[in-house]
VEXKE-460355 format. One record per residue (C-alpha): residue number from 1; x, y, z. Coordinates in Angstrom, 2 decimals, decimal comma, padded with zeros to 5 digits. Example, Ala and Ser with C-alpha at 12.3 -4.5 7.8 and 13.67 -1.06 7.14 Angstrom:
1 012,30 -004,50 007,80
2 013,67 -001,06 007,14
This chain:
1 030,71 -015,55 -003,56
2 029,09 -016,22 -006,95
3 025,61 -015,90 -005,44
4 026,66 -012,62 -003,80
5 027,82 -011,26 -007,07
6 024,62 -012,24 -008,80
7 022,69 -010,51 -006,12
8 024,76 -007,44 -006,43
9 024,25 -007,29 -010,20
10 020,50 -007,70 -009,69
11 020,43 -004,95 -007,15
12 022,58 -002,73 -009,46
13 020,08 -003,43 -012,29
14 017,10 -002,65 -010,30
15 018,75 000,59 -008,78
16 019,60 001,83 -012,25
17 016,33 001,02 -013,89
18 013,87 001,06 -010,93
19 015,57 003,48 -008,46
20 012,38 004,64 -006,70
21 011,38 001,12 -005,79
22 014,76 -000,43 -004,80
23 017,29 002,25 -003,87
24 017,36 005,54 -001,89
25 018,82 008,64 -003,25
26 020,30 010,50 -000,24
27 021,40 014,18 -000,55
28 021,12 017,30 001,44
29 020,23 020,97 001,25
30 020,41 023,80 003,83
31 017,43 022,47 005,80
32 017,87 018,71 006,02
33 018,94 015,39 004,68
34 016,94 014,68 001,53
35 015,92 011,06 001,14
36 014,25 010,22 -002,24
37 013,51 013,85 -002,82
38 012,01 014,58 000,56
39 013,55 016,44 003,43
40 013,57 014,49 006,63
41 013,50 015,39 010,33
42 015,56 012,54 011,90
43 016,16 011,31 015,44
44 019,23 009,12 015,86
45 020,91 007,10 018,68
46 024,36 005,67 019,19
47 024,63 001,94 019,92
48 028,24 000,47 019,65
49 027,99 -003,17 018,48
50 031,01 -004,53 020,41
51 029,71 -003,04 023,73
52 026,89 -005,44 023,69
53 026,31 -009,00 022,12
54 024,72 -010,07 018,96
55 022,13 -011,95 020,87
56 020,54 -008,64 022,33
57 021,15 -006,49 019,28
58 017,64 -007,07 017,96
59 016,10 -006,12 021,35
60 018,17 -002,95 021,71
61 017,32 -001,92 018,19
62 013,69 -002,52 018,60
63 013,69 -000,59 021,92
64 015,31 002,22 020,00
65 012,58 002,16 017,32
66 009,88 002,02 019,98
67 011,52 005,12 021,58
68 011,04 007,08 018,35
69 014,50 006,67 016,71
70 014,84 006,70 012,97
71 018,69 006,02 012,75
72 021,21 004,02 014,71
73 024,75 005,51 014,80
74 027,88 003,55 015,56
75 031,64 003,98 015,34
76 033,82 001,39 013,48
77 036,66 000,24 015,80
78 039,78 -000,35 013,81
79 041,78 -002,22 016,54
80 038,80 -004,63 017,03
81 038,69 -005,50 013,45
82 042,45 -005,54 012,64
83 044,27 -006,42 015,74
84 047,30 -007,64 013,82
85 048,22 -005,93 010,52
86 046,46 -007,63 007,66
87 044,51 -010,12 010,04
88 040,90 -009,25 010,36
89 038,15 -010,02 012,82
90 034,45 -009,51 011,88
91 032,98 -012,26 014,03
92 030,72 -012,39 017,21
93 030,64 -008,90 018,72
94 032,73 -007,56 015,86
95 030,27 -008,74 013,21
96 029,63 -005,26 011,76
97 027,76 -006,46 008,78
98 025,39 -008,44 010,96
99 024,76 -005,37 013,10
100 023,99 -003,22 010,17
101 021,62 -005,80 008,76
102 019,90 -006,14 012,19
103 019,20 -002,43 012,09
104 017,96 -002,70 008,57
105 015,55 -005,51 009,56
106 014,05 -003,24 012,13
107 013,36 -000,63 009,42
108 015,87 001,96 010,58
109 018,68 003,78 008,97
110 022,33 003,60 009,84
111 024,97 006,43 010,26
112 028,36 004,55 010,00
113 031,15 006,57 011,56
114 034,15 004,96 010,03
115 036,60 007,49 011,28
116 038,74 005,36 011,69
117 039,78 007,41 014,76
118 036,90 006,87 017,20
119 037,92 008,33 020,65
120 034,80 006,79 022,35
121 036,70 006,13 025,60
122 037,93 003,10 023,64
123 041,42 001,75 023,97
124 043,92 003,98 021,94
125 041,01 005,72 020,39
126 040,36 002,75 018,32
127 043,73 002,67 016,58
128 045,56 -000,67 016,46
129 048,90 -000,59 018,29
130 050,81 -001,89 015,35
131 050,11 001,33 013,61
132 052,43 003,17 016,10
133 055,39 001,00 014,83
134 055,11 001,79 011,18
135 058,37 003,61 010,29
136 058,12 007,44 009,88
137 054,39 007,41 010,94
138 052,58 010,37 012,55
139 049,01 009,97 013,47
140 046,19 012,20 012,28
141 048,23 014,66 010,17
142 049,44 015,09 006,64
143 051,80 012,02 006,88
144 052,03 009,56 003,93
145 052,46 006,34 006,01
146 049,37 007,29 008,16
147 047,29 008,37 005,25
148 048,03 005,05 003,38
149 046,89 003,02 006,27
150 043,84 005,13 006,93
151 042,75 005,03 003,39
152 043,30 001,24 003,12
153 041,14 000,55 006,29
154 038,45 002,98 005,40
155 038,22 001,65 001,81
156 038,06 -001,90 003,24
157 034,98 -000,98 005,42
158 033,25 000,83 002,54
159 033,87 -002,12 000,24
160 032,47 -004,56 002,91
161 029,38 -002,40 003,02
162 029,13 -002,27 -000,71
163 029,59 -006,00 -001,13
164 026,56 -006,59 001,16
165 024,60 -003,70 -000,61
166 024,21 -001,88 002,63
167 024,46 001,68 001,32
168 021,17 003,46 000,79
169 022,26 004,00 -002,89
170 022,22 000,13 -003,14
171 018,92 -000,37 -001,29
172 020,61 -000,60 002,12
173 020,19 001,24 005,42
174 023,37 003,38 005,57
175 022,33 007,00 004,88
176 025,46 008,71 006,31
177 029,20 008,03 006,73
178 031,73 009,91 008,90
179 035,44 010,44 008,20
180 037,75 011,65 011,01
181 036,34 012,60 014,39
182 036,45 015,70 016,53
183 039,71 016,69 014,91
184 038,83 020,43 015,08
185 039,11 020,28 018,92
186 042,82 019,64 018,60
187 043,88 020,48 015,06
188 045,77 023,66 016,02
189 048,42 021,56 017,60
190 049,33 020,03 014,23
191 049,94 023,36 012,55
192 049,45 023,97 008,81
193 049,60 020,13 008,09
194 046,18 019,82 009,83
195 044,42 021,79 007,11
196 045,93 019,78 004,36
197 045,30 016,51 006,14
198 041,49 017,37 006,52
199 041,43 018,31 002,77
200 043,03 015,02 001,97
201 040,59 013,01 004,26
202 037,64 014,75 002,72
203 038,83 013,86 -000,90
204 039,71 010,33 000,12
205 036,20 009,75 001,56
206 034,33 011,10 -001,31
207 036,33 009,25 -003,77
208 035,01 005,94 -002,26
209 031,73 006,71 -004,02
210 029,35 005,41 -001,36
211 026,27 007,34 -002,89
212 025,55 008,95 000,52
213 026,78 012,08 002,23
214 029,87 012,21 004,50
215 030,17 014,21 007,70
216 033,00 015,50 009,88
217 032,01 016,28 013,44
218 033,57 019,27 015,19
219 035,32 020,35 012,06
220 034,40 024,02 011,18
221 036,60 024,01 008,03
222 035,24 020,70 006,62
223 035,58 021,05 002,81
224 032,54 020,78 000,60
225 030,69 018,53 000,22
226 031,55 017,21 003,71
227 028,88 018,35 006,25
228 030,41 019,74 009,43
229 028,43 018,66 012,47
230 028,23 019,49 016,25
231 029,01 017,49 019,37
232 028,18 018,66 022,86
233 025,58 018,94 025,69
234 023,85 021,79 023,65
235 024,12 022,48 019,91
236 021,25 024,87 019,26
237 023,63 027,83 018,67
238 025,59 025,82 016,15
239 025,56 026,58 012,43
240 027,21 024,72 009,69
241 030,06 026,37 007,62
242 027,87 026,70 004,53
243 024,34 027,91 003,88
244 023,95 024,81 001,62
245 024,56 022,34 004,51
246 021,93 021,18 007,10
247 022,32 021,73 010,91
248 023,21 018,31 012,36
249 024,11 017,13 015,82
250 026,19 013,92 015,78
251 026,67 013,65 019,58
252 024,20 014,78 022,11
253 025,71 013,49 025,30
254 022,89 011,81 027,13
255 025,01 011,57 030,29
256 028,74 011,05 030,80
257 031,23 008,17 031,05
258 032,32 006,75 034,44
259 036,02 006,49 035,49
260 037,48 004,18 038,07
261 037,86 006,45 041,14
262 035,23 008,80 040,09
263 031,51 009,40 041,12
264 028,82 008,34 038,77
265 027,56 011,12 036,54
266 023,94 011,44 035,30
267 022,03 014,04 033,21
268 018,38 014,88 034,20
269 015,96 014,18 031,33
270 014,35 017,59 031,73
271 017,71 019,08 030,60
272 018,35 016,55 027,94
273 014,78 017,05 026,54
274 015,29 020,79 026,70
275 018,56 020,59 024,67
276 016,86 018,38 022,01
277 013,85 020,71 021,53
278 016,10 023,83 021,44
279 018,06 022,23 018,70
280 014,98 021,47 016,49
281 013,54 024,87 017,51
282 016,49 026,65 016,02
283 016,69 024,81 012,72
284 018,19 021,44 013,41
285 016,86 018,47 011,64
286 019,20 015,63 012,59
287 020,05 014,88 016,20
288 021,79 011,89 017,70
289 021,99 010,61 021,31
290 025,52 009,69 022,34
291 024,78 007,16 023,92
292 021,32 005,68 023,37
293 022,53 002,40 024,79
294 026,14 002,59 026,19
295 026,75 -001,02 027,11
296 029,96 -002,64 028,49
297 033,60 -002,33 027,98
298 034,40 -005,99 027,79
299 037,92 -007,26 027,90
300 040,59 -004,67 027,66
301 038,73 -002,33 025,45
302 038,48 000,67 027,76
303 040,42 003,77 027,04
304 040,89 006,86 029,11
305 043,01 005,73 030,91
306 040,92 004,66 033,92
307 037,63 004,31 032,14
308 035,43 001,98 033,94
309 034,11 -001,44 032,69
310 030,56 -000,06 032,61
311 029,79 002,31 029,72
312 026,16 002,82 030,97
313 026,46 006,57 030,15
314 023,06 007,29 031,84
315 021,68 006,35 028,50
316 017,84 005,91 027,62
317 018,55 002,19 027,50
318 020,85 001,08 030,28
319 023,91 -001,08 030,37
320 021,87 -004,25 030,88
321 019,41 -003,46 027,96
322 016,50 -002,17 030,34
323 014,86 001,03 029,31
324 015,64 003,79 031,81
325 012,54 005,52 032,85
326 011,46 008,21 032,82
327 014,34 009,17 030,45
328 013,37 006,77 027,57
329 009,71 007,46 027,71
330 009,93 011,33 028,11
331 012,41 011,43 025,09
332 009,93 009,23 023,15
333 007,30 011,78 023,74
334 009,60 014,63 022,69
335 010,22 012,74 019,44
336 006,49 012,30 018,84
337 006,02 016,09 019,43
338 008,69 017,12 017,00
339 007,40 014,69 014,40
340 003,98 016,41 014,75
341 005,83 019,53 013,52
342 007,71 017,81 010,68
343 005,66 019,16 007,79
344 006,33 022,82 008,84
345 009,88 022,13 009,90
346 011,07 020,79 006,55
347 009,24 023,42 004,49
348 010,93 026,63 005,82
349 013,46 028,32 008,09
350 012,26 029,45 011,42
351 011,34 032,99 012,29
352 012,87 033,57 015,84
353 011,71 036,38 018,02
354 012,06 037,19 021,71
355 008,59 038,10 023,35
356 010,33 038,54 026,71
357 013,60 038,48 028,67
358 015,19 035,02 028,23
359 012,22 033,97 026,15
360 012,56 032,75 022,52
361 009,78 031,99 020,02
362 010,53 030,18 016,81
363 007,82 029,92 014,25
364 007,75 027,62 011,18
365 004,90 028,70 008,87
366 004,24 027,80 005,23
367 000,81 027,53 003,63
368 -001,43 025,59 006,02
369 001,35 024,28 008,06
370 002,39 026,21 011,29
371 004,55 024,96 014,20
372 006,02 026,92 017,04
373 008,52 026,43 019,80
374 008,42 028,67 022,96
375 011,71 028,56 025,02
376 012,39 029,78 028,44
377 016,17 029,86 028,78
378 016,08 031,38 032,38
379 016,22 029,38 035,53
380 012,91 030,83 036,87
381 009,44 030,31 035,60
382 007,81 032,82 033,16
383 004,46 033,69 031,58
384 004,54 034,74 027,94
385 001,91 036,09 025,51
386 002,25 034,57 022,09
387 -000,24 034,98 019,17
388 -002,63 036,56 021,59
389 -002,51 033,60 023,98
390 -000,99 033,32 027,42
391 001,55 030,51 028,07
392 003,16 029,46 031,35
393 006,76 028,32 030,71
394 008,51 026,49 033,46
395 012,21 027,50 033,91
396 014,69 025,99 031,46
397 011,97 024,39 029,25
398 010,61 024,35 025,73
399 006,81 024,15 024,83
400 006,15 022,68 021,50
401 003,01 023,78 019,57
402 002,41 021,75 016,46
403 -000,36 024,11 015,39
404 001,13 027,33 016,69
405 -001,62 027,50 019,30
406 -001,87 024,42 021,51
407 000,95 022,95 023,55
408 001,48 019,20 022,93
409 004,53 018,86 025,37
410 006,69 020,88 027,69
411 010,12 019,52 028,10
412 010,04 020,12 031,99
413 006,62 018,30 032,47
414 007,09 014,50 032,28
415 004,09 012,28 031,47
416 006,14 009,16 031,25
417 006,24 006,72 034,18
418 009,39 006,29 036,29
419 010,74 002,83 037,39
420 012,74 001,68 040,27
421 015,19 -000,94 039,35
422 017,17 -002,93 041,90
423 019,76 -005,92 042,08
424 018,82 -009,00 044,03
425 022,07 -010,71 045,14
426 022,55 -014,40 045,62
427 025,62 -016,30 046,66
428 027,59 -018,10 043,84
429 026,08 -021,51 043,42
430 028,71 -024,08 042,95
431 028,20 -026,72 040,38
432 027,13 -030,08 041,91
433 030,07 -032,34 042,16
434 032,54 -029,59 041,53
435 034,48 -030,47 044,68
436 035,78 -027,87 047,07
437 034,81 -024,84 045,11
438 037,65 -022,53 044,54
439 041,04 -023,52 043,18
440 044,00 -021,22 042,71
441 047,46 -020,70 041,09
442 050,05 -018,15 042,47
443 051,48 -015,86 039,72
444 055,20 -015,68 040,30
445 056,67 -012,36 041,49
446 059,23 -010,96 039,09
447 060,88 -012,76 035,99
448 059,39 -016,19 035,28
449 059,29 -016,43 031,46
450 061,78 -017,52 028,94
451 061,30 -014,42 026,81
452 062,39 -011,98 029,37
453 065,20 -009,73 028,35
454 067,68 -007,12 029,78
455 068,38 -003,51 028,97
456 070,26 -000,62 030,51
457 067,87 002,05 031,76
458 064,06 002,17 032,14
459 061,87 001,37 029,28
460 058,59 003,06 028,25
461 055,80 000,47 028,66
462 053,49 000,80 025,61
463 056,52 000,60 023,22
464 057,72 -002,54 025,17
465 054,43 -004,39 025,65
466 052,69 -003,30 022,37
467 049,66 -003,51 024,61
468 049,62 -007,34 024,49
469 049,22 -007,15 028,31
470 048,39 -004,68 031,00
471 051,56 -005,72 032,81
472 055,29 -005,20 032,56
473 057,81 -006,35 035,08
474 060,98 -004,31 035,79
475 063,39 -006,41 037,84
476 066,81 -005,45 039,39
477 069,27 -007,20 041,53
478 071,37 -005,01 044,02
479 073,95 -005,93 046,64
480 073,80 -004,16 050,05
481 076,99 -004,31 052,11
482 076,76 -004,32 056,02
483 073,22 -002,95 055,93
484 070,99 -005,78 057,27
485 067,83 -004,36 058,66
486 068,38 -000,91 057,46
487 065,33 001,23 056,59
488 065,31 002,71 053,10
489 062,87 004,52 050,96
490 062,24 003,48 047,40
491 061,24 006,50 045,27
492 059,54 005,58 041,96
493 058,18 007,83 039,23
494 055,95 006,53 036,54
495 054,08 007,81 033,52
496 051,21 005,57 034,78
497 048,92 004,17 035,30
498 049,74 002,18 038,53
499 052,43 000,07 039,98
500 053,24 -002,43 042,69
501 056,76 -002,75 044,29
502 057,99 -006,03 045,59
503 061,23 -006,38 047,62
504 062,67 -009,94 047,80
505 059,31 -011,39 046,72
506 057,12 -009,41 049,25
507 054,71 -006,62 048,30
508 056,14 -003,37 049,85
509 053,82 -000,89 048,41
510 051,77 000,47 045,52
511 050,80 003,56 043,68
512 048,17 004,57 041,30
513 047,17 007,53 039,21
514 043,58 008,53 038,34
515 041,57 009,85 035,45
516 042,76 013,47 035,96
517 046,54 012,51 036,43
518 047,76 009,24 035,11
519 051,34 009,79 036,37
520 052,49 008,15 039,66
521 055,13 009,22 042,12
522 055,58 007,20 045,31
523 058,01 006,90 048,26
524 057,73 003,35 049,64
525 059,57 002,47 052,83
526 061,36 -000,81 052,34
527 063,55 -003,14 054,28
528 066,68 -004,46 052,63
529 068,95 -007,26 053,85
530 072,65 -007,57 053,72
531 073,82 -008,99 050,40
532 071,67 -009,63 047,48
533 068,23 -007,88 047,15
534 065,76 -008,29 044,34
535 063,61 -005,20 043,36
536 060,62 -006,25 041,32
537 058,28 -003,50 039,94
538 055,06 -004,47 038,36
539 053,82 -001,56 036,11
540 050,25 -001,69 034,68
541 048,10 000,11 032,33
542 044,34 000,63 032,73
543 043,31 001,38 029,19
544 045,36 003,45 026,76
545 044,88 007,14 026,06
546 042,17 007,82 023,60
547 041,83 011,58 023,17
548 044,00 014,64 022,77
549 046,77 015,95 020,28
550 049,46 013,41 019,77
551 047,76 011,13 022,38
552 049,52 008,05 020,81
553 052,95 009,46 021,96
554 051,97 010,05 025,66
555 053,38 006,74 026,93
556 053,08 004,82 030,16
557 055,18 002,87 032,52
558 058,11 003,39 034,99
559 060,40 005,85 033,14
560 061,90 007,03 036,37
561 063,70 008,17 038,17
562 063,91 005,19 040,47
563 065,95 005,97 043,54
564 067,07 004,32 046,78
565 067,03 006,88 049,62
566 068,35 006,66 053,15
567 070,99 004,09 052,68
568 074,17 003,87 054,95
569 075,40 007,23 056,00
570 072,22 008,74 054,40
571 073,43 008,11 050,85
572 071,17 007,96 047,75
573 071,53 005,64 044,69
574 069,79 006,24 041,45
575 068,91 002,95 039,92
576 067,37 004,44 036,71
577 070,35 003,64 034,38
578 071,26 000,20 035,69
579 070,63 -002,92 033,82
580 067,03 -004,02 034,37
581 065,42 -007,21 033,39
582 062,10 -007,00 031,66
583 058,99 -009,36 031,22
584 055,97 -008,50 029,09
585 052,83 -009,86 030,83
586 052,25 -012,56 033,28
587 053,44 -016,15 033,23
588 049,89 -017,57 033,26
589 048,50 -015,16 030,86
590 050,45 -017,17 028,18
591 049,26 -020,59 029,63
592 045,63 -019,79 029,28
593 044,18 -020,00 032,78
594 041,49 -017,56 031,70
595 039,80 -020,45 030,00
596 039,94 -022,49 033,08
597 041,69 -025,43 031,27
598 045,24 -025,35 032,86
599 046,15 -028,40 034,69
600 048,10 -026,50 037,33
601 045,14 -025,35 039,50
602 045,60 -026,10 043,26
603 042,60 -027,18 045,20
604 044,19 -029,34 047,85
605 045,61 -026,79 050,29
606 043,95 -023,81 051,96
607 042,69 -021,15 049,62
608 044,91 -018,06 049,92
609 042,93 -014,85 050,39
610 044,06 -011,31 050,29
611 047,17 -012,31 048,52
612 048,46 -010,31 045,51
613 049,12 -012,00 042,19
614 046,60 -014,91 042,59
615 044,55 -016,64 039,90
616 041,31 -018,00 041,15
617 038,84 -020,49 039,43
618 035,45 -021,97 040,34
619 032,58 -023,69 038,58
620 029,13 -022,31 039,05
621 025,48 -022,62 038,05
622 024,07 -019,52 036,47
623 021,19 -017,60 038,27
624 017,89 -018,89 037,07
625 015,37 -016,84 034,98
626 016,03 -014,36 032,24
627 016,83 -011,23 034,31
628 020,16 -009,48 033,43
629 023,17 -010,84 035,45
630 026,08 -009,02 037,16
631 028,88 -010,22 039,39
632 029,31 -008,26 042,56
633 033,02 -008,04 043,18
634 032,85 -006,64 046,61
635 035,76 -008,23 048,65
636 038,08 -008,30 045,77
637 040,85 -005,79 044,92
638 041,80 -005,17 041,35
639 042,02 -007,52 038,34
640 040,29 -009,10 035,32
641 037,48 -011,73 035,18
642 036,52 -014,27 032,56
643 033,28 -016,25 032,35
644 033,48 -019,42 030,16
645 036,69 -017,98 028,64
646 035,05 -014,53 027,73
647 036,55 -011,56 029,51
648 033,82 -009,38 031,31
649 036,55 -006,77 031,71
650 038,69 -005,31 034,44
651 037,23 -005,12 037,93
652 038,35 -002,65 040,64
653 035,90 -002,33 043,44
654 038,48 -000,93 045,83
655 038,95 002,31 043,86
656 036,60 004,77 045,83
657 035,27 008,02 044,56
658 035,86 011,25 046,39
659 033,50 012,20 049,26
660 032,39 015,64 047,83
661 030,46 016,61 044,84
662 027,20 014,60 045,22
663 023,84 015,84 046,30
664 020,42 014,09 047,02
665 018,96 015,69 043,90
666 020,21 017,77 040,91
667 018,54 020,83 039,71
668 018,13 020,43 036,00
669 017,69 024,12 035,56
670 020,69 025,83 034,05
671 023,58 024,58 031,85
672 024,67 021,05 032,45
673 028,26 019,88 032,70
674 029,76 016,42 033,31
675 030,36 017,38 036,96
676 027,00 018,91 037,72
677 025,11 015,87 038,66
678 026,89 013,09 040,51
679 025,95 010,18 042,75
680 027,80 007,48 044,59
681 030,39 009,81 046,21
682 032,61 008,14 048,73
683 031,76 004,68 047,48
684 033,45 002,25 044,95
685 033,03 003,56 041,42
686 031,88 000,09 040,23
687 031,12 -003,04 042,15
688 028,72 -004,72 039,79
689 030,08 -006,15 036,41
690 027,72 -007,30 033,63
691 027,70 -010,97 032,42
692 025,68 -011,24 029,13
693 023,22 -013,97 029,49
694 024,30 -015,42 026,17
695 027,65 -016,21 027,69
696 026,22 -018,41 030,42
697 025,27 -022,03 030,13
698 022,29 -023,46 032,24
699 024,47 -025,56 034,44
700 028,22 -025,81 034,04
701 030,05 -022,40 033,96
702 033,57 -021,47 034,80
703 034,56 -018,11 036,52
704 038,33 -017,27 036,40
705 039,87 -014,25 038,12
706 043,39 -012,68 038,13
707 043,51 -010,84 041,39
708 046,33 -008,26 041,22
709 046,31 -006,60 044,73
710 044,49 -009,16 047,07
711 041,05 -010,15 047,74
712 038,67 -012,78 049,07
713 036,97 -014,67 046,12
714 034,53 -016,39 048,57
715 032,78 -013,06 049,02
716 031,81 -012,73 045,33
717 028,07 -012,99 044,66
718 025,71 -012,69 041,67
719 023,15 -010,11 041,20
720 020,20 -010,07 038,92
721 018,38 -006,82 037,97
722 014,79 -006,33 038,22
723 012,24 -003,56 037,98
724 010,56 -002,95 041,34
725 007,94 -000,17 041,09
726 006,61 001,92 038,43
727 005,43 005,37 039,35
728 003,96 008,49 037,78
729 003,39 012,10 038,97
730 001,17 014,30 036,86
731 -000,10 017,70 037,64
732 -003,23 019,58 036,40
733 -000,92 021,83 034,35
734 000,62 018,84 032,51
735 -000,33 018,68 028,66
736 -002,12 015,42 027,83
737 -000,04 012,52 026,62
738 001,36 013,22 023,09
739 -000,55 010,42 021,41
740 -003,78 011,83 022,66
741 -003,02 015,36 021,32
742 -005,46 016,73 018,84
743 -005,55 020,42 018,05
744 -009,33 020,32 017,52
745 -010,24 018,54 020,82
746 -009,31 019,59 024,28
747 -007,98 016,72 026,37
748 -006,86 017,12 029,98
749 -003,86 015,62 031,69
750 -003,68 011,92 032,07
751 -001,51 009,67 034,39
752 -000,28 006,55 032,62
753 001,32 003,51 034,09
754 002,65 000,36 032,29
755 004,52 -002,71 033,53
756 008,00 -003,07 031,86
757 007,27 -006,63 030,56
758 004,11 -007,43 028,47
759 003,51 -010,66 030,50
760 003,24 -008,62 033,73
761 000,27 -007,08 035,23
762 -000,18 -004,34 037,96
763 -000,49 -006,41 041,09
764 -000,82 -003,81 043,85
765 -000,95 000,01 044,34
766 001,70 001,01 046,87
767 000,83 004,68 046,98
768 -001,92 006,93 045,37
769 -002,66 010,46 046,24
770 -004,57 013,25 044,47
771 -003,99 016,67 046,01
772 -000,61 017,96 046,97
773 001,59 014,91 047,18
774 005,43 015,36 047,02
775 008,56 013,14 046,76
776 009,99 010,84 044,24
777 009,18 007,36 043,04
778 009,61 004,89 045,87
779 009,44 007,86 048,48
780 006,15 009,57 047,76
781 004,39 011,39 050,61
782 000,84 012,71 051,10
783 000,57 016,41 051,28
784 -001,76 018,61 053,42
785 -004,39 018,37 050,72
786 -005,60 014,87 049,65
787 -008,55 013,08 048,11
788 -009,85 010,11 050,19
789 -010,90 008,50 046,88
790 -007,60 008,23 045,09
791 -006,42 004,87 046,17
792 -009,68 003,00 045,39
793 -010,02 004,83 041,99
794 -006,43 003,94 040,98
795 -006,89 000,32 042,21
796 -010,01 -000,16 040,21
797 -008,53 001,30 037,07
798 -005,15 -000,43 037,22
799 -004,93 -003,75 039,12
800 -004,88 -006,77 036,90
801 -003,95 -004,85 033,82
802 -000,63 -004,48 032,04
803 -001,23 -000,77 031,65
804 -003,75 001,87 032,67
805 -004,58 005,50 032,24
806 -006,38 007,81 034,65
807 -007,52 011,29 033,76
808 -006,92 014,02 036,30
809 -010,44 015,25 036,68
810 -012,15 016,77 039,56
811 -015,34 015,03 038,61
812 -013,43 011,86 039,33
813 -011,48 012,71 042,41
814 -013,43 015,52 043,84
815 -011,79 018,82 044,85
816 -010,12 018,33 048,21
817 -008,67 021,92 048,28
818 -010,26 024,55 046,18
819 -008,00 027,04 044,54
820 -004,82 024,93 045,08
821 -002,93 023,41 042,15
822 -003,30 019,77 042,48
823 -001,48 016,62 041,08
824 -001,85 012,79 041,09
825 001,03 010,67 042,35
826 000,96 006,81 042,03
827 003,42 003,94 042,66
828 002,50 000,49 041,58
829 004,04 -003,02 041,67
830 004,05 -005,39 038,74
831 004,04 -009,19 038,85
C-alpha cells in the first residue's frame, strides 16, 4: 500500500510539472474528443471482461488493435463485483483493474461504462439483488436510497481506477466514463422524477473528478458537460444536444443477441461497414462496435430472460476468440480508409450535398487536406458525377475518397478473405482408471431441506429466492375422497419462466415461456389417487429481466391461480390460497456436487437416463491441441454444467427455434433489423457450449451436470473449432487493398489470402477461377467464362506461403471473354 501511495505521488508530481510527457489532457469540442490538444478520430469496440477469461484477454485485445481499434469499451457489472452488500469480488474474470491494465499494455484507450445499470443482456441488468430489498428503494429515479447506493458504488469504481492511476489525467488509458445507460428510452415512465434523477446523476459523476469526459447514451437531455451519445444499428442522423459536443456512437450493434428458442441472428458486414462509413461521413468522430467480441455468459449471468449462454453477437471476433472473416478484415480496411481521411475530418465540418436521387456527398476540405464520402442510400446501383469524375456506387454503399478524387474503399466491395470454420467432434475420453464412467445422484422431488417453510398463498419467486438459485419448489398435500383413478386437469399460471409439475413424485407435465412472453399458463392432465396426494411444482428462472421501465419489479414464479379442474361431479378447487410449503433451490446445490466432491455419487447401479432431476458426473481427458473447445449437449434436455467446478452456463439443446424466418442468404441492401437476417431455423438455438482452455487440465478433469428435464449424458461429445478453408473473391471493379492505396499511383485490384495462424502455410488450392465464377466460400462454381491459367497461377503464387497476393491483370490471366466484367475467386486450405 505504501509503495502504491509513493507511485501515486510521483505520478501526480510528474502530471503537474511535466503533463505533456506523463499525462493526457482529455477534453472535447463540437467535432471530436481532444487528447493533448489534438482532435482525434477514434474507433472503439466492446469487450466485456467477465464474458471471457484473463488468460485470453491479451489475445482478444491484440486482435482488436490489429483490426484497427483505438479504444476498448466495457461495462462494469455491479452484481459481479458486489454480490453481497459490502462484500466485493475483483478476482479472476472480475479483475477489472487487470483488464484495464491489459488494454493499456497493448497501447489502446479505455471507455469505462460504470453505469452502474448495464442492461447488456446481463442478469438483472447488472444490479445486485440485495439492492431490491433496501427499504423504500425505487431503481433509476429520484429516490434517495437508490441514489445513495449508486453513488457509493460509482465512487468505489472511480476510486479504484484512481488508486491504480488508470485515468488518462493520471497517465492511464481511460479517456471516457459513462454514467447511467439508455435511460432516455424509458424515462417517460418515471415522470418528472426522471429529469431530476438525470441531473443528479450528471452532477454526481462530474463531482468524482476523473479528469476525463462523461457520457450518457440515449439521453437527449443529458446536462452539460455530459456528452449525450447514440446507440443503434445506424446513427448517421444523430446529433448531440449541443453544438459544443461531438457526435459519438457508443453502441453500433455488430449483430444481435441469441435467445433460447430463437433463431441465430447475424448482420452482413456490407451493411455494418455502410453504417460505420455513413456515421463518419456525416460528422461522427467516435464509433464503438457493440460487440467487437461478445464471449460467453458463464454461470447464471444471462439476463433477458431466456438469453442464451452464447453471447457471440456475430461480432468481428467470435465467441471462441477467432476472428470472424470477412467481417473483421473488411472493417479493418474501413478503419484504415477512415484514418486516411483523419486530417481533413478533424479540421472542419462536412459540406453535404445531393448530386442525385438517394445520393449524398460529404466533403471535408481545409487548406491542402480534402476528403470525400459518396453514399448511395438506395437499394439499386447508381452512377454519379462528382468533381467532374464519374463514380459507380453499388446499392447501399459508401465510397471513401481520401483525396476527394480516388476511391480507396467501397463498403460493398470486400477485399478481405473469408474463412470457413467448423467443429470437429470427438467422444468424451474418460480418464484412465476412472472406473465405469458416469456416476449420478437423484435430486429429490419436492421438499427435502431443513430450511423449507410454509405460507398461505402463492409467493412471487424472486422475492423468495433472492436469485440464490434458479429453482423454487411449491409443495401442497391434498386429500381426495373416493376418487381413485379419476382424471383431473391441473391449471397453473406463472409469471415465468418455466415450470415442472410432479404428482405423487412423478413428472406430470411442464410449461415454458419464451423471450417474447415469459409468462406460462398450462393445463396438465393428472391422475390422482384416493386419499393423500402430493403436488410438487418446480418453478424456475432463466436469467432475470434486464431492460425496461421498472424491470426490477416484474417478478417471476407461480403466482397463480393454481386450480384443480374436473374433480368428482365436475367440481373445481382453487388451490392458490392454501398453505404451500416452499424450498429455495435444490438439495444438492447446497452440498456442492458441482465441484464433483460429494461422496454420495452412485456408480454401482445402472445409469438412469431420460430421468428428470438428475446430477451426473464423469472424469475426462481434455481434447489435445490448442484449438478452442466446446461441449456438444445434444441428447440432454435442460440444465447447468460445471467443468472443474467452474460453471460453463445453462444448457438447453431441446429448445428449438421456429421453422420460419430464415433464408439461404440475406440481402444486405436496405435497413437492417434484428429479425432481418436469421439462420438455424427449426433447430436447437444452441447445442455447443464454450469451455475455456484455461479451465482444463491436461489429464484429470471433472464434468458435472444437473439435468432438469431428462437426457442421456453418454451422448455428450467434445468439439474443437478449426478454420477449414480461406477464400477470396475480387472483381475488376474492386479498389486495390487499402494499404496499397496511393493517390499518385494507380494500382489495380488485388486478391489476398492469408492463413489464420502464422505457423501455417497454404497447402492446396481447392478452387481458382478467373472469369465469371459465382457462389460463396466453400461453394464456388465456374461460370461460362473462365481462364484455363487461373489454377496454376494461383498455385504458383500461394502454395507454401503463409499469405499471397495476386493482381487481377489480363496480362497475367489472359482475357477469356472480352467485354465481360470479370473476377477472380479462390479457395485455399492451410496446414
